[in-house]
PyMOL Python script that loads the backbone (N, CA, C, O; Angstrom):
from pymol import cmd

cmd.read_pdbstr("""\
ATOM      1  N   MET A   1       0.836  -1.180   0.000  1.00  0.00           N
ATOM      2  CA  MET A   1       0.000   0.000   0.000  1.00  0.00           C
ATOM      3  C   MET A   1       0.880   1.242   0.000  1.00  0.00           C
ATOM      4  O   MET A   1       1.834   1.341   0.772  1.00  0.00           O
ATOM      5  N   LYS A   2       0.551   2.183  -0.871  1.00  0.00           N
ATOM      6  CA  LYS A   2       1.326   3.406  -0.998  1.00  0.00           C
ATOM      7  C   LYS A   2       0.972   4.388   0.122  1.00  0.00           C
ATOM      8  O   LYS A   2      -0.202   4.633   0.399  1.00  0.00           O
ATOM      9  N   LYS A   3       1.985   4.933   0.747  1.00  0.00           N
ATOM     10  CA  LYS A   3       1.785   5.908   1.811  1.00  0.00           C
ATOM     11  C   LYS A   3       1.396   7.250   1.191  1.00  0.00           C
ATOM     12  O   LYS A   3       2.048   7.705   0.252  1.00  0.00           O
ATOM     13  N   SER A   4       0.357   7.880   1.698  1.00  0.00           N
ATOM     14  CA  SER A   4      -0.061   9.175   1.157  1.00  0.00           C
ATOM     15  C   SER A   4       0.786  10.290   1.757  1.00  0.00           C
ATOM     16  O   SER A   4       1.243  10.217   2.897  1.00  0.00           O
ATOM     17  N   GLU A   5       0.976  11.330   0.937  1.00  0.00           N
ATOM     18  CA  GLU A   5       1.749  12.481   1.378  1.00  0.00           C
ATOM     19  C   GLU A   5       0.810  13.652   1.614  1.00  0.00           C
ATOM     20  O   GLU A   5      -0.278  13.722   1.044  1.00  0.00           O
ATOM     21  N   SER A   6       1.246  14.559   2.458  1.00  0.00           N
ATOM     22  CA  SER A   6       0.480  15.760   2.739  1.00  0.00           C
ATOM     23  C   SER A   6       1.338  16.970   2.390  1.00  0.00           C
ATOM     24  O   SER A   6       2.532  17.010   2.687  1.00  0.00           O
ATOM     25  N   PHE A   7       0.698  17.969   1.746  1.00  0.00           N
ATOM     26  CA  PHE A   7       1.422  19.166   1.331  1.00  0.00           C
ATOM     27  C   PHE A   7       0.695  20.399   1.848  1.00  0.00           C
ATOM     28  O   PHE A   7      -0.521  20.389   2.039  1.00  0.00           O
ATOM     29  N   ASP A   8       1.466  21.467   2.073  1.00  0.00           N
ATOM     30  CA  ASP A   8       0.885  22.728   2.530  1.00  0.00           C
ATOM     31  C   ASP A   8       0.087  23.418   1.437  1.00  0.00           C
ATOM     32  O   ASP A   8      -0.869  24.137   1.728  1.00  0.00           O
ATOM     33  N   SER A   9       0.473  23.207   0.172  1.00  0.00           N
ATOM     34  CA  SER A   9      -0.232  23.835  -0.940  1.00  0.00           C
ATOM     35  C   SER A   9      -0.087  22.982  -2.180  1.00  0.00           C
ATOM     36  O   SER A   9       0.744  22.075  -2.228  1.00  0.00           O
ATOM     37  N   VAL A  10      -0.899  23.273  -3.185  1.00  0.00           N
ATOM     38  CA  VAL A  10      -0.785  22.568  -4.458  1.00  0.00           C
ATOM     39  C   VAL A  10       0.574  22.828  -5.089  1.00  0.00           C
ATOM     40  O   VAL A  10       1.123  21.954  -5.760  1.00  0.00           O
ATOM     41  N   TRP A  11       1.122  24.024  -4.881  1.00  0.00           N
ATOM     42  CA  TRP A  11       2.434  24.356  -5.445  1.00  0.00           C
ATOM     43  C   TRP A  11       3.512  23.463  -4.852  1.00  0.00           C
ATOM     44  O   TRP A  11       4.423  23.036  -5.561  1.00  0.00           O
ATOM     45  N   ASP A  12       3.417  23.180  -3.572  1.00  0.00           N
ATOM     46  CA  ASP A  12       4.387  22.292  -2.934  1.00  0.00           C
ATOM     47  C   ASP A  12       4.259  20.870  -3.476  1.00  0.00           C
ATOM     48  O   ASP A  12       5.247  20.143  -3.576  1.00  0.00           O
ATOM     49  N   ALA A  13       3.045  20.486  -3.819  1.00  0.00           N
ATOM     50  CA  ALA A  13       2.802  19.127  -4.300  1.00  0.00           C
ATOM     51  C   ALA A  13       3.344  18.904  -5.709  1.00  0.00           C
ATOM     52  O   ALA A  13       3.745  17.789  -6.041  1.00  0.00           O
ATOM     53  N   ILE A  14       3.363  19.932  -6.533  1.00  0.00           N
ATOM     54  CA  ILE A  14       3.753  19.735  -7.936  1.00  0.00           C
ATOM     55  C   ILE A  14       5.176  20.182  -8.259  1.00  0.00           C
ATOM     56  O   ILE A  14       5.599  20.119  -9.413  1.00  0.00           O
ATOM     57  N   THR A  15       5.908  20.628  -7.254  1.00  0.00           N
ATOM     58  CA  THR A  15       7.288  21.061  -7.494  1.00  0.00           C
ATOM     59  C   THR A  15       8.249  20.235  -6.662  1.00  0.00           C
ATOM     60  O   THR A  15       7.854  19.531  -5.732  1.00  0.00           O
ATOM     61  N   ASP A  16       9.512  20.339  -7.017  1.00  0.00           N
ATOM     62  CA  ASP A  16      10.539  19.560  -6.322  1.00  0.00           C
ATOM     63  C   ASP A  16      11.157  20.290  -5.137  1.00  0.00           C
ATOM     64  O   ASP A  16      11.662  19.660  -4.208  1.00  0.00           O
ATOM     65  N   THR A  17      11.114  21.628  -5.171  1.00  0.00           N
ATOM     66  CA  THR A  17      11.765  22.388  -4.103  1.00  0.00           C
ATOM     67  C   THR A  17      10.848  23.507  -3.601  1.00  0.00           C
ATOM     68  O   THR A  17       9.942  23.937  -4.315  1.00  0.00           O
ATOM     69  N   PRO A  18      11.082  23.973  -2.382  1.00  0.00           N
ATOM     70  CA  PRO A  18      10.307  25.111  -1.873  1.00  0.00           C
ATOM     71  C   PRO A  18      10.491  26.361  -2.731  1.00  0.00           C
ATOM     72  O   PRO A  18       9.562  27.157  -2.865  1.00  0.00           O
ATOM     73  N   GLY A  19      11.674  26.542  -3.312  1.00  0.00           N
ATOM     74  CA  GLY A  19      11.933  27.693  -4.179  1.00  0.00           C
ATOM     75  C   GLY A  19      11.066  27.666  -5.425  1.00  0.00           C
ATOM     76  O   GLY A  19      10.516  28.691  -5.828  1.00  0.00           O
ATOM     77  N   GLU A  20      10.945  26.496  -6.035  1.00  0.00           N
ATOM     78  CA  GLU A  20      10.090  26.359  -7.215  1.00  0.00           C
ATOM     79  C   GLU A  20       8.630  26.631  -6.847  1.00  0.00           C
ATOM     80  O   GLU A  20       7.906  27.277  -7.604  1.00  0.00           O
ATOM     81  N   ALA A  21       8.206  26.143  -5.697  1.00  0.00           N
ATOM     82  CA  ALA A  21       6.827  26.366  -5.240  1.00  0.00           C
ATOM     83  C   ALA A  21       6.567  27.851  -5.017  1.00  0.00           C
ATOM     84  O   ALA A  21       5.510  28.362  -5.389  1.00  0.00           O
ATOM     85  N   ALA A  22       7.527  28.542  -4.412  1.00  0.00           N
ATOM     86  CA  ALA A  22       7.376  29.978  -4.162  1.00  0.00           C
ATOM     87  C   ALA A  22       7.300  30.750  -5.472  1.00  0.00           C
ATOM     88  O   ALA A  22       6.525  31.699  -5.593  1.00  0.00           O
ATOM     89  N   ASN A  23       8.102  30.346  -6.453  1.00  0.00           N
ATOM     90  CA  ASN A  23       8.083  31.011  -7.750  1.00  0.00           C
ATOM     91  C   ASN A  23       6.736  30.810  -8.441  1.00  0.00           C
ATOM     92  O   ASN A  23       6.169  31.762  -8.975  1.00  0.00           O
ATOM     93  N   LEU A  24       6.226  29.597  -8.436  1.00  0.00           N
ATOM     94  CA  LEU A  24       4.909  29.331  -9.032  1.00  0.00           C
ATOM     95  C   LEU A  24       3.809  30.108  -8.326  1.00  0.00           C
ATOM     96  O   LEU A  24       2.917  30.662  -8.967  1.00  0.00           O
ATOM     97  N   ARG A  25       3.881  30.142  -7.016  1.00  0.00           N
ATOM     98  CA  ARG A  25       2.879  30.866  -6.229  1.00  0.00           C
ATOM     99  C   ARG A  25       2.882  32.351  -6.582  1.00  0.00           C
ATOM    100  O   ARG A  25       1.821  32.953  -6.746  1.00  0.00           O
ATOM    101  N   ALA A  26       4.068  32.941  -6.699  1.00  0.00           N
ATOM    102  CA  ALA A  26       4.191  34.361  -7.025  1.00  0.00           C
ATOM    103  C   ALA A  26       3.674  34.637  -8.436  1.00  0.00           C
ATOM    104  O   ALA A  26       2.966  35.619  -8.658  1.00  0.00           O
ATOM    105  N   ARG A  27       4.027  33.772  -9.389  1.00  0.00           N
ATOM    106  CA  ARG A  27       3.562  33.965 -10.764  1.00  0.00           C
ATOM    107  C   ARG A  27       2.043  33.845 -10.847  1.00  0.00           C
ATOM    108  O   ARG A  27       1.388  34.651 -11.508  1.00  0.00           O
ATOM    109  N   ALA A  28       1.489  32.844 -10.179  1.00  0.00           N
ATOM    110  CA  ALA A  28       0.038  32.654 -10.213  1.00  0.00           C
ATOM    111  C   ALA A  28      -0.692  33.847  -9.606  1.00  0.00           C
ATOM    112  O   ALA A  28      -1.719  34.274 -10.133  1.00  0.00           O
ATOM    113  N   GLU A  29      -0.183  34.384  -8.521  1.00  0.00           N
ATOM    114  CA  GLU A  29      -0.818  35.537  -7.877  1.00  0.00           C
ATOM    115  C   GLU A  29      -0.735  36.770  -8.765  1.00  0.00           C
ATOM    116  O   GLU A  29      -1.711  37.510  -8.888  1.00  0.00           O
ATOM    117  N   LEU A  30       0.401  36.997  -9.375  1.00  0.00           N
ATOM    118  CA  LEU A  30       0.555  38.143 -10.269  1.00  0.00           C
ATOM    119  C   LEU A  30      -0.361  38.001 -11.485  1.00  0.00           C
ATOM    120  O   LEU A  30      -0.959  38.981 -11.931  1.00  0.00           O
ATOM    121  N   MET A  31      -0.471  36.802 -12.013  1.00  0.00           N
ATOM    122  CA  MET A  31      -1.381  36.565 -13.139  1.00  0.00           C
ATOM    123  C   MET A  31      -2.830  36.824 -12.730  1.00  0.00           C
ATOM    124  O   MET A  31      -3.603  37.405 -13.492  1.00  0.00           O
ATOM    125  N   ARG A  32      -3.191  36.391 -11.532  1.00  0.00           N
ATOM    126  CA  ARG A  32      -4.555  36.608 -11.043  1.00  0.00           C
ATOM    127  C   ARG A  32      -4.857  38.097 -10.952  1.00  0.00           C
ATOM    128  O   ARG A  32      -5.943  38.542 -11.324  1.00  0.00           O
ATOM    129  N   GLN A  33      -3.896  38.860 -10.457  1.00  0.00           N
ATOM    130  CA  GLN A  33      -4.106  40.294 -10.309  1.00  0.00           C
ATOM    131  C   GLN A  33      -4.154  41.011 -11.653  1.00  0.00           C
ATOM    132  O   GLN A  33      -4.942  41.940 -11.830  1.00  0.00           O
ATOM    133  N   ILE A  34      -3.324  40.593 -12.594  1.00  0.00           N
ATOM    134  CA  ILE A  34      -3.370  41.186 -13.929  1.00  0.00           C
ATOM    135  C   ILE A  34      -4.710  40.884 -14.587  1.00  0.00           C
ATOM    136  O   ILE A  34      -5.321  41.770 -15.183  1.00  0.00           O
ATOM    137  N   ALA A  35      -5.169  39.648 -14.484  1.00  0.00           N
ATOM    138  CA  ALA A  35      -6.459  39.263 -15.066  1.00  0.00           C
ATOM    139  C   ALA A  35      -7.593  40.074 -14.452  1.00  0.00           C
ATOM    140  O   ALA A  35      -8.505  40.500 -15.161  1.00  0.00           O
ATOM    141  N   ALA A  36      -7.545  40.290 -13.141  1.00  0.00           N
ATOM    142  CA  ALA A  36      -8.579  41.089 -12.473  1.00  0.00           C
ATOM    143  C   ALA A  36      -8.538  42.533 -12.960  1.00  0.00           C
ATOM    144  O   ALA A  36      -9.587  43.152 -13.141  1.00  0.00           O
ATOM    145  N   PHE A  37      -7.350  43.074 -13.173  1.00  0.00           N
ATOM    146  CA  PHE A  37      -7.198  44.441 -13.676  1.00  0.00           C
ATOM    147  C   PHE A  37      -7.802  44.558 -15.074  1.00  0.00           C
ATOM    148  O   PHE A  37      -8.541  45.501 -15.360  1.00  0.00           O
ATOM    149  N   VAL A  38      -7.486  43.598 -15.941  1.00  0.00           N
ATOM    150  CA  VAL A  38      -8.004  43.592 -17.312  1.00  0.00           C
ATOM    151  C   VAL A  38      -9.529  43.508 -17.297  1.00  0.00           C
ATOM    152  O   VAL A  38     -10.208  44.220 -18.038  1.00  0.00           O
ATOM    153  N   LYS A  39     -10.054  42.636 -16.450  1.00  0.00           N
ATOM    154  CA  LYS A  39     -11.514  42.484 -16.349  1.00  0.00           C
ATOM    155  C   LYS A  39     -12.165  43.781 -15.868  1.00  0.00           C
ATOM    156  O   LYS A  39     -13.202  44.190 -16.391  1.00  0.00           O
ATOM    157  N   LYS A  40     -11.558  44.420 -14.880  1.00  0.00           N
ATOM    158  CA  LYS A  40     -12.094  45.667 -14.338  1.00  0.00           C
ATOM    159  C   LYS A  40     -12.146  46.760 -15.411  1.00  0.00           C
ATOM    160  O   LYS A  40     -13.054  47.592 -15.419  1.00  0.00           O
ATOM    161  N   GLN A  41     -11.162  46.746 -16.316  1.00  0.00           N
ATOM    162  CA  GLN A  41     -11.130  47.733 -17.393  1.00  0.00           C
ATOM    163  C   GLN A  41     -12.185  47.435 -18.461  1.00  0.00           C
ATOM    164  O   GLN A  41     -12.552  48.314 -19.241  1.00  0.00           O
ATOM    165  N   GLY A  42     -12.666  46.199 -18.490  1.00  0.00           N
ATOM    166  CA  GLY A  42     -13.657  45.813 -19.488  1.00  0.00           C
ATOM    167  C   GLY A  42     -13.081  45.639 -20.876  1.00  0.00           C
ATOM    168  O   GLY A  42     -13.795  45.765 -21.871  1.00  0.00           O
ATOM    169  N   TRP A  43     -11.787  45.351 -20.950  1.00  0.00           N
ATOM    170  CA  TRP A  43     -11.115  45.221 -22.236  1.00  0.00           C
ATOM    171  C   TRP A  43     -11.360  43.861 -22.862  1.00  0.00           C
ATOM    172  O   TRP A  43     -11.518  42.859 -22.164  1.00  0.00           O
ATOM    173  N   THR A  44     -11.390  43.838 -24.190  1.00  0.00           N
ATOM    174  CA  THR A  44     -11.335  42.569 -24.917  1.00  0.00           C
ATOM    175  C   THR A  44      -9.901  42.072 -24.829  1.00  0.00           C
ATOM    176  O   THR A  44      -9.015  42.796 -24.375  1.00  0.00           O
ATOM    177  N   GLN A  45      -9.670  40.838 -25.262  1.00  0.00           N
ATOM    178  CA  GLN A  45      -8.306  40.320 -25.251  1.00  0.00           C
ATOM    179  C   GLN A  45      -7.406  41.122 -26.183  1.00  0.00           C
ATOM    180  O   GLN A  45      -6.232  41.337 -25.878  1.00  0.00           O
ATOM    181  N   VAL A  46      -7.943  41.562 -27.307  1.00  0.00           N
ATOM    182  CA  VAL A  46      -7.156  42.363 -28.248  1.00  0.00           C
ATOM    183  C   VAL A  46      -6.767  43.697 -27.611  1.00  0.00           C
ATOM    184  O   VAL A  46      -5.622  44.134 -27.726  1.00  0.00           O
ATOM    185  N   GLU A  47      -7.718  44.340 -26.944  1.00  0.00           N
ATOM    186  CA  GLU A  47      -7.426  45.611 -26.266  1.00  0.00           C
ATOM    187  C   GLU A  47      -6.410  45.408 -25.145  1.00  0.00           C
ATOM    188  O   GLU A  47      -5.476  46.196 -24.994  1.00  0.00           O
ATOM    189  N   ALA A  48      -6.597  44.353 -24.366  1.00  0.00           N
ATOM    190  CA  ALA A  48      -5.675  44.065 -23.268  1.00  0.00           C
ATOM    191  C   ALA A  48      -4.268  43.809 -23.805  1.00  0.00           C
ATOM    192  O   ALA A  48      -3.285  44.283 -23.235  1.00  0.00           O
ATOM    193  N   ALA A  49      -4.178  43.069 -24.885  1.00  0.00           N
ATOM    194  CA  ALA A  49      -2.870  42.779 -25.485  1.00  0.00           C
ATOM    195  C   ALA A  49      -2.176  44.064 -25.906  1.00  0.00           C
ATOM    196  O   ALA A  49      -0.977  44.231 -25.682  1.00  0.00           O
ATOM    197  N   ARG A  50      -2.925  44.965 -26.511  1.00  0.00           N
ATOM    198  CA  ARG A  50      -2.344  46.242 -26.949  1.00  0.00           C
ATOM    199  C   ARG A  50      -1.820  47.025 -25.742  1.00  0.00           C
ATOM    200  O   ARG A  50      -0.717  47.569 -25.786  1.00  0.00           O
ATOM    201  N   HIS A  51      -2.597  47.081 -24.685  1.00  0.00           N
ATOM    202  CA  HIS A  51      -2.172  47.811 -23.476  1.00  0.00           C
ATOM    203  C   HIS A  51      -0.966  47.148 -22.798  1.00  0.00           C
ATOM    204  O   HIS A  51      -0.131  47.827 -22.201  1.00  0.00           O
ATOM    205  N   CYS A  52      -0.887  45.840 -22.895  1.00  0.00           N
ATOM    206  CA  CYS A  52       0.184  45.094 -22.234  1.00  0.00           C
ATOM    207  C   CYS A  52       1.439  44.958 -23.078  1.00  0.00           C
ATOM    208  O   CYS A  52       2.491  44.566 -22.575  1.00  0.00           O
ATOM    209  N   GLY A  53       1.329  45.279 -24.355  1.00  0.00           N
ATOM    210  CA  GLY A  53       2.477  45.156 -25.234  1.00  0.00           C
ATOM    211  C   GLY A  53       2.791  43.722 -25.620  1.00  0.00           C
ATOM    212  O   GLY A  53       3.945  43.385 -25.883  1.00  0.00           O
ATOM    213  N   VAL A  54       1.761  42.868 -25.655  1.00  0.00           N
ATOM    214  CA  VAL A  54       1.930  41.468 -26.042  1.00  0.00           C
ATOM    215  C   VAL A  54       0.870  41.104 -27.075  1.00  0.00           C
ATOM    216  O   VAL A  54       0.028  41.931 -27.426  1.00  0.00           O
ATOM    217  N   THR A  55       0.912  39.879 -27.556  1.00  0.00           N
ATOM    218  CA  THR A  55      -0.068  39.430 -28.542  1.00  0.00           C
ATOM    219  C   THR A  55      -1.352  38.947 -27.858  1.00  0.00           C
ATOM    220  O   THR A  55      -1.362  38.648 -26.664  1.00  0.00           O
ATOM    221  N   GLN A  56      -2.418  38.878 -28.633  1.00  0.00           N
ATOM    222  CA  GLN A  56      -3.690  38.372 -28.089  1.00  0.00           C
ATOM    223  C   GLN A  56      -3.561  36.926 -27.598  1.00  0.00           C
ATOM    224  O   GLN A  56      -4.087  36.612 -26.531  1.00  0.00           O
ATOM    225  N   PRO A  57      -2.873  36.019 -28.342  1.00  0.00           N
ATOM    226  CA  PRO A  57      -2.715  34.664 -27.804  1.00  0.00           C
ATOM    227  C   PRO A  57      -1.980  34.634 -26.462  1.00  0.00           C
ATOM    228  O   PRO A  57      -2.249  33.783 -25.614  1.00  0.00           O
ATOM    229  N   ARG A  58      -1.050  35.575 -26.282  1.00  0.00           N
ATOM    230  CA  ARG A  58      -0.318  35.651 -25.010  1.00  0.00           C
ATOM    231  C   ARG A  58      -1.265  36.061 -23.880  1.00  0.00           C
ATOM    232  O   ARG A  58      -1.193  35.519 -22.777  1.00  0.00           O
ATOM    233  N   ILE A  59      -2.146  37.013 -24.156  1.00  0.00           N
ATOM    234  CA  ILE A  59      -3.144  37.419 -23.162  1.00  0.00           C
ATOM    235  C   ILE A  59      -4.093  36.262 -22.862  1.00  0.00           C
ATOM    236  O   ILE A  59      -4.485  36.053 -21.714  1.00  0.00           O
ATOM    237  N   ASN A  60      -4.454  35.526 -23.884  1.00  0.00           N
ATOM    238  CA  ASN A  60      -5.323  34.364 -23.686  1.00  0.00           C
ATOM    239  C   ASN A  60      -4.676  33.375 -22.731  1.00  0.00           C
ATOM    240  O   ASN A  60      -5.338  32.860 -21.830  1.00  0.00           O
ATOM    241  N   ASP A  61      -3.385  33.104 -22.919  1.00  0.00           N
ATOM    242  CA  ASP A  61      -2.667  32.209 -22.004  1.00  0.00           C
ATOM    243  C   ASP A  61      -2.694  32.754 -20.579  1.00  0.00           C
ATOM    244  O   ASP A  61      -2.894  32.004 -19.624  1.00  0.00           O
ATOM    245  N   LEU A  62      -2.493  34.052 -20.444  1.00  0.00           N
ATOM    246  CA  LEU A  62      -2.492  34.668 -19.110  1.00  0.00           C
ATOM    247  C   LEU A  62      -3.870  34.545 -18.461  1.00  0.00           C
ATOM    248  O   LEU A  62      -3.979  34.150 -17.300  1.00  0.00           O
ATOM    249  N   LEU A  63      -4.911  34.880 -19.206  1.00  0.00           N
ATOM    250  CA  LEU A  63      -6.260  34.850 -18.643  1.00  0.00           C
ATOM    251  C   LEU A  63      -6.732  33.434 -18.333  1.00  0.00           C
ATOM    252  O   LEU A  63      -7.609  33.245 -17.490  1.00  0.00           O
ATOM    253  N   ARG A  64      -6.170  32.455 -18.993  1.00  0.00           N
ATOM    254  CA  ARG A  64      -6.502  31.046 -18.738  1.00  0.00           C
ATOM    255  C   ARG A  64      -5.620  30.432 -17.643  1.00  0.00           C
ATOM    256  O   ARG A  64      -5.751  29.252 -17.317  1.00  0.00           O
ATOM    257  N   GLY A  65      -4.725  31.249 -17.084  1.00  0.00           N
ATOM    258  CA  GLY A  65      -3.918  30.788 -15.953  1.00  0.00           C
ATOM    259  C   GLY A  65      -2.809  29.826 -16.305  1.00  0.00           C
ATOM    260  O   GLY A  65      -2.426  29.001 -15.475  1.00  0.00           O
ATOM    261  N   ARG A  66      -2.290  29.907 -17.490  1.00  0.00           N
ATOM    262  CA  ARG A  66      -1.212  29.007 -17.913  1.00  0.00           C
ATOM    263  C   ARG A  66       0.122  29.500 -17.351  1.00  0.00           C
ATOM    264  O   ARG A  66       0.937  30.097 -18.054  1.00  0.00           O
ATOM    265  N   VAL A  67       0.310  29.233 -16.085  1.00  0.00           N
ATOM    266  CA  VAL A  67       1.442  29.749 -15.314  1.00  0.00           C
ATOM    267  C   VAL A  67       2.777  29.359 -15.934  1.00  0.00           C
ATOM    268  O   VAL A  67       3.710  30.163 -15.952  1.00  0.00           O
ATOM    269  N   SER A  68       2.876  28.146 -16.438  1.00  0.00           N
ATOM    270  CA  SER A  68       4.163  27.659 -16.950  1.00  0.00           C
ATOM    271  C   SER A  68       4.651  28.441 -18.161  1.00  0.00           C
ATOM    272  O   SER A  68       5.822  28.334 -18.524  1.00  0.00           O
ATOM    273  N   ARG A  69       3.791  29.217 -18.789  1.00  0.00           N
ATOM    274  CA  ARG A  69       4.173  29.961 -19.990  1.00  0.00           C
ATOM    275  C   ARG A  69       4.691  31.372 -19.693  1.00  0.00           C
ATOM    276  O   ARG A  69       5.006  32.128 -20.612  1.00  0.00           O
ATOM    277  N   PHE A  70       4.777  31.723 -18.399  1.00  0.00           N
ATOM    278  CA  PHE A  70       5.198  33.079 -18.031  1.00  0.00           C
ATOM    279  C   PHE A  70       6.283  33.039 -16.969  1.00  0.00           C
ATOM    280  O   PHE A  70       6.213  32.267 -16.013  1.00  0.00           O
ATOM    281  N   SER A  71       7.284  33.884 -17.156  1.00  0.00           N
ATOM    282  CA  SER A  71       8.300  34.080 -16.122  1.00  0.00           C
ATOM    283  C   SER A  71       7.854  35.248 -15.240  1.00  0.00           C
ATOM    284  O   SER A  71       6.968  36.019 -15.610  1.00  0.00           O
ATOM    285  N   LEU A  72       8.474  35.361 -14.084  1.00  0.00           N
ATOM    286  CA  LEU A  72       8.189  36.520 -13.230  1.00  0.00           C
ATOM    287  C   LEU A  72       8.554  37.805 -13.956  1.00  0.00           C
ATOM    288  O   LEU A  72       7.833  38.798 -13.860  1.00  0.00           O
ATOM    289  N   ASP A  73       9.674  37.795 -14.685  1.00  0.00           N
ATOM    290  CA  ASP A  73      10.090  38.976 -15.439  1.00  0.00           C
ATOM    291  C   ASP A  73       9.012  39.406 -16.431  1.00  0.00           C
ATOM    292  O   ASP A  73       8.667  40.585 -16.503  1.00  0.00           O
ATOM    293  N   ALA A  74       8.486  38.460 -17.188  1.00  0.00           N
ATOM    294  CA  ALA A  74       7.459  38.783 -18.185  1.00  0.00           C
ATOM    295  C   ALA A  74       6.222  39.364 -17.516  1.00  0.00           C
ATOM    296  O   ALA A  74       5.627  40.312 -18.030  1.00  0.00           O
ATOM    297  N   LEU A  75       5.833  38.807 -16.381  1.00  0.00           N
ATOM    298  CA  LEU A  75       4.637  39.293 -15.678  1.00  0.00           C
ATOM    299  C   LEU A  75       4.856  40.679 -15.086  1.00  0.00           C
ATOM    300  O   LEU A  75       3.938  41.499 -15.073  1.00  0.00           O
ATOM    301  N   VAL A  76       6.053  40.945 -14.602  1.00  0.00           N
ATOM    302  CA  VAL A  76       6.373  42.285 -14.101  1.00  0.00           C
ATOM    303  C   VAL A  76       6.333  43.282 -15.256  1.00  0.00           C
ATOM    304  O   VAL A  76       5.822  44.390 -15.097  1.00  0.00           O
ATOM    305  N   ASN A  77       6.868  42.899 -16.415  1.00  0.00           N
ATOM    306  CA  ASN A  77       6.835  43.777 -17.583  1.00  0.00           C
ATOM    307  C   ASN A  77       5.407  44.068 -18.025  1.00  0.00           C
ATOM    308  O   ASN A  77       5.088  45.207 -18.366  1.00  0.00           O
ATOM    309  N   ILE A  78       4.557  43.072 -18.023  1.00  0.00           N
ATOM    310  CA  ILE A  78       3.152  43.267 -18.383  1.00  0.00           C
ATOM    311  C   ILE A  78       2.481  44.198 -17.372  1.00  0.00           C
ATOM    312  O   ILE A  78       1.729  45.095 -17.753  1.00  0.00           O
ATOM    313  N   SER A  79       2.751  43.986 -16.108  1.00  0.00           N
ATOM    314  CA  SER A  79       2.161  44.826 -15.053  1.00  0.00           C
ATOM    315  C   SER A  79       2.560  46.287 -15.217  1.00  0.00           C
ATOM    316  O   SER A  79       1.719  47.181 -15.113  1.00  0.00           O
ATOM    317  N   THR A  80       3.831  46.527 -15.469  1.00  0.00           N
ATOM    318  CA  THR A  80       4.279  47.910 -15.614  1.00  0.00           C
ATOM    319  C   THR A  80       3.743  48.534 -16.899  1.00  0.00           C
ATOM    320  O   THR A  80       3.494  49.739 -16.936  1.00  0.00           O
ATOM    321  N   ALA A  81       3.562  47.738 -17.952  1.00  0.00           N
ATOM    322  CA  ALA A  81       2.951  48.255 -19.186  1.00  0.00           C
ATOM    323  C   ALA A  81       1.522  48.719 -18.921  1.00  0.00           C
ATOM    324  O   ALA A  81       1.018  49.612 -19.602  1.00  0.00           O
ATOM    325  N   LEU A  82       0.875  48.112 -17.936  1.00  0.00           N
ATOM    326  CA  LEU A  82      -0.484  48.506 -17.558  1.00  0.00           C
ATOM    327  C   LEU A  82      -0.490  49.723 -16.627  1.00  0.00           C
ATOM    328  O   LEU A  82      -1.550  50.229 -16.259  1.00  0.00           O
ATOM    329  N   GLY A  83       0.693  50.179 -16.256  1.00  0.00           N
ATOM    330  CA  GLY A  83       0.785  51.328 -15.350  1.00  0.00           C
ATOM    331  C   GLY A  83       0.682  50.938 -13.895  1.00  0.00           C
ATOM    332  O   GLY A  83       0.411  51.779 -13.038  1.00  0.00           O
ATOM    333  N   CYS A  84       0.898  49.668 -13.611  1.00  0.00           N
ATOM    334  CA  CYS A  84       0.819  49.175 -12.233  1.00  0.00           C
ATOM    335  C   CYS A  84       2.219  49.010 -11.655  1.00  0.00           C
ATOM    336  O   CYS A  84       3.188  48.787 -12.381  1.00  0.00           O
ATOM    337  N   ARG A  85       2.301  49.121 -10.356  1.00  0.00           N
ATOM    338  CA  ARG A  85       3.556  48.904  -9.641  1.00  0.00           C
ATOM    339  C   ARG A  85       3.472  47.555  -8.941  1.00  0.00           C
ATOM    340  O   ARG A  85       2.483  47.258  -8.270  1.00  0.00           O
ATOM    341  N   VAL A  86       4.500  46.747  -9.095  1.00  0.00           N
ATOM    342  CA  VAL A  86       4.551  45.441  -8.441  1.00  0.00           C
ATOM    343  C   VAL A  86       5.266  45.604  -7.113  1.00  0.00           C
ATOM    344  O   VAL A  86       6.362  46.162  -7.046  1.00  0.00           O
ATOM    345  N   ARG A  87       4.640  45.117  -6.070  1.00  0.00           N
ATOM    346  CA  ARG A  87       5.227  45.183  -4.733  1.00  0.00           C
ATOM    347  C   ARG A  87       5.473  43.761  -4.255  1.00  0.00           C
ATOM    348  O   ARG A  87       4.633  42.883  -4.452  1.00  0.00           O
ATOM    349  N   VAL A  88       6.616  43.532  -3.631  1.00  0.00           N
ATOM    350  CA  VAL A  88       6.965  42.212  -3.134  1.00  0.00           C
ATOM    351  C   VAL A  88       7.072  42.269  -1.608  1.00  0.00           C
ATOM    352  O   VAL A  88       7.736  43.146  -1.054  1.00  0.00           O
ATOM    353  N   ASP A  89       6.426  41.345  -0.958  1.00  0.00           N
ATOM    354  CA  ASP A  89       6.511  41.235   0.508  1.00  0.00           C
ATOM    355  C   ASP A  89       7.266  39.975   0.858  1.00  0.00           C
ATOM    356  O   ASP A  89       7.079  38.937   0.224  1.00  0.00           O
ATOM    357  N   LEU A  90       8.104  40.057   1.848  1.00  0.00           N
ATOM    358  CA  LEU A  90       8.864  38.915   2.321  1.00  0.00           C
ATOM    359  C   LEU A  90       8.450  38.658   3.763  1.00  0.00           C
ATOM    360  O   LEU A  90       8.459  39.558   4.603  1.00  0.00           O
ATOM    361  N   GLU A  91       8.081  37.392   4.030  1.00  0.00           N
ATOM    362  CA  GLU A  91       7.706  37.042   5.393  1.00  0.00           C
ATOM    363  C   GLU A  91       8.305  35.694   5.735  1.00  0.00           C
ATOM    364  O   GLU A  91       8.558  34.881   4.846  1.00  0.00           O
ATOM    365  N   ALA A  92       8.532  35.452   7.001  1.00  0.00           N
ATOM    366  CA  ALA A  92       9.083  34.177   7.432  1.00  0.00           C
ATOM    367  C   ALA A  92       8.099  33.064   7.126  1.00  0.00           C
ATOM    368  O   ALA A  92       6.889  33.232   7.282  1.00  0.00           O
ATOM    369  N   ALA A  93       8.619  31.936   6.693  1.00  0.00           N
ATOM    370  CA  ALA A  93       7.763  30.788   6.335  1.00  0.00           C
ATOM    371  C   ALA A  93       7.264  30.072   7.561  1.00  0.00           C
ATOM    372  O   ALA A  93       6.534  29.087   7.446  1.00  0.00           O
TER     373      ALA A  93
END
""", "prot")
cmd.dss("prot")
cmd.show_as("cartoon", "prot")
cmd.util.cbc("prot")
cmd.orient("prot")
């Protein structure tokens, strides 16, 4: 019988290291906030892409939560293209 494992988050379950989990968590949160910003503006994907400086298929990937297709750098660049400031908080685990 296989012993079951317990994880603090889905990110911990699908990654090999705590660093990878933290990176995925940060990217997913930034993507969620960008998607919420785009929705609040009422933009189509084409309009959002123009404002973000990326292609419509790229915005589609972002809005569908395809985390693996975005680096933190790319998400920060998209955020700043929208006129947003990215803030990072560090707290003890």
